[in-house]
Residue, then its C-alpha position, 0 to 999 in steps of 0.5 A: m891460230s894462224k891460216q893460210i889463205t889464197i885469193d881464189q879460195i871460196g869464202v865461207p862464213s869462217d874465212l869471210k874475214l880472211v877473204n876480206r884481208m886478203k882482197i883488201l891487201e891485193y888492192l893495196v899491193s896495186r897501188e902505190k898509195c890509197t885511202a880506206t875510201d879508194i879499197y871501198a869503192a874497188t872492194k865494197i867491203s864496209k868501211p869499218t872492216i877496212m879500217r880493222a884490216l889497215q890496223y892489222f896490217c900495220g901491226k904486222g908490218l905490212v903496210e904503213s901510213v904515208g901522210l895525209g890525202q887531199s880533202s874534198n871539194l866539200g872539205g872536212k877531214r884529210p883522208e889517211n893515206f896507206a901504202f904496201s911496206d914490204k921493200r924486198k926485191i925479186l930477181c928473175i934470172a933467163l937461163w937460156p941456151t945463148s944468153i942470160t938475162f936479169t931483172l929486178s921487180n918489187l912486190i908490187g911493181d912490175v920488173y924493170a933494170l933489164e940486163t943481158h949477157p951473151h952465154i953459151a950453156e957449158e956441159r958441167l951445171d958447175n961451170v953453167f953456175q959459176s959463170l952465171e954467179a960472175f955476171v950477177m953480182p956486179y949487177l946487184k951491186r949495180q943496182g944497189v941490191a944486197l942479198s938480204d934484200l931478195y924475196g925470191v930468185g925465180l929462174s926461167m930455162s929450157g926444158t920439162v919443169n917439175y912445179r911441184t918439186n922445183l926439179l928440171h926433168y930434162n933439158s933437151k938443149a943440154p941433155s949432158w945435164g942429166r935428169d931430175i936436177h935439183i937446181e935449187n941446189y946450185l942456187r943456194p950457194i949463190f944466194g943463201e937460204t932465205p930467198q924463195y926459189i922458183l923454177d920455170n919453164a921459159g915458155r910457160a914464163c912468157g905465157r903468163a905474163i900475157l895475163l898480166d896485160h889482159p886480165e879480161l882473158a882470164k875467162k879464155r882459153i889461150l895457147s901461146l907459142f913461145c918460139t925462138w931457140g926453141l918451140s914450146a907452148c903456154l896452155i892457160e885455162h881460166g887464168h891458170v897455166l897447165s902443166g901436167k903430171d910430168a910437166l909434158i903439157g905444152e911440149i909441142g916441139h916434139m909433136i911429130v908434123d913431118r915424117n920425111a923430114p931428113v934429120p932427126c930432133t934432139c929428142g930423138k924422134t924424126g919429124c918433130l915440129e921444132r925441128s921443121v920450122s927450125l932455121e936449119r930445117i929452112c936452110e936445107l929447104l932453100e935452093p943453094d943459090s937462093d939470094l937469101c943463102k948468099q948474104d953475108e950475115p946468117l939467115t934469120f927469121q926477120k930476114l926470111f918473112a921480109a923477103s916473103a913480105e916483099g915477094c921473094p919466090a924462095a921465101q914465099r915457098v918456104v913460109a908456106y911450108l912453115a905455115h904448113c907444119f904449125s897448121v898440122g899442129l894446131h889442128n891436133l891442139a884444137l881438137v884436144y884443147n879447143p883454145d879461143l885464142v892462139i898467140f905467136q910470141g918470139d920469131f914467129a911473132l915477125a911473121d908476114r901476111h903470107f904466113d897468116d894467110c897460108l896458116k888460116r887457109e889450111l886450118a879452114e880446110f877441116r870441115y869441122f872448124p866453124e868458117a870464121g875459124i876455130f879460133e883468133v891468131q895473134y902476134d906478141k912482138r915483145d921481147l920474150s926475155w922481158l916477158a919470161a922475167r915479167g911471168s916469172a916474177a909474177m909466180l913469186r909475187r903470188h906465192y908471197f901473198a899466198s904463204l901469208q900468215f893471218d890471225 
C-alpha cells in the first residue's frame, strides 16, 4: 500500500521508514551527487537503511548511480555516487501589472534564465493570457524546454489568493477581472493537463524566498514588506507562511493610517497605507516648485531617497511622512503579531538613513516596546522578480516531494 508523507510529519514507529526515506531523498536533492557515507554524516540514519533506501529510489527512477567517487587516504573500495534523476523543470511566471517575468528551475536547484517583458495588464483576462502565451512559447524554445519537460507552473500576481483552492479572490490592480477566478482554466490551454499549477501572491512569494538563504530564520517570526506597484506583507511563523481563511493575512496595504488623505485607495477606502506611501501621494505632498518635480524624468523612490540622503529639505520632509505612515502600520501589526524581524523588499528597501531613523524614533515612542526596539528592521535590496520566482519554485518543489508515494 502506498502512503503520502511530508518531511515535517512526526514519525511514529510505523512511519519511521517513510520519514527516513524522505530525509535521505531531501539530502540527495540538495546535492549534485553524494555517497551513502555523505548521507550518513548528515542524517545519522544507519548505513544499511540508507543503502536499502537508495536501492528503492533507483528502482523507482528517482535516483541513479553516477559512478564511483574517490577513495579515502587509507585506500580501499571507491564509494558509489548517487544523484537525483528527475530532470523536469519548474516554470515560474510573474504576471505583474507592468511586466511579465519568466524563470526556470530544476527540482534540485535555484532559478535561472530570468527574462522580463514590459506589459500592461489588460481588462479582459483572455487577452492577458494570449499575451502571456505569445511571450512564453518563444522563451521556452530559446531555453530548449518542451511542454513535456515541465513538472509545474507557478504564477505569481497581485491580489488575494486562496491557496487551498488555487482561486484568485480579487485583484485590486485589475478589478475588471472579477472575483473568484479559476486561473488554472487560463493556464491549461497553454501548458496542457500534465503540469502542476500553483497560484501565488507576489508578496508572499518574495517573503518565502527569505528562508531559502537564511534557514536559521525559520525559528523566528518574520514580517516582510513587499513594496512596489502595491504594498503587502508576508507573515512567516516557524517557517510557514500565514494566509488565513480568506487569504487576507498580509494585506496590510489596506490598513488605515491617514484619515486626512485626499484621494481614496483602489480598494474603496480612504487613508490606506498603500495609497499613503505611493508615488502619487508623494507628488501631492511635494511643493510644485520642488526641484524633484522639475526633473525631466518621473520621480522614483530611488531619486527621492537619494535626495533625502543628500540633505534636500523637501525630500526629507516627505521621507519623514512615509516613515510615520509605516510606523503606524508596524505599531498596530506588532500588537497582534509581535514579529522578531521586519524586512523591507522592493522600493522601500532603498530607503536612506533618514527614513530608518524616523521610523525607529516613532516606534520607540510607544512605552510598551522595549528600549532596544520590539523588532529588528532590515532592508533587502534584491530584485523582486527574482525573489518571487525563487519563492514560487520552492512552493512547487515542496508540492513535488509531499506528493511522492512510498510503499
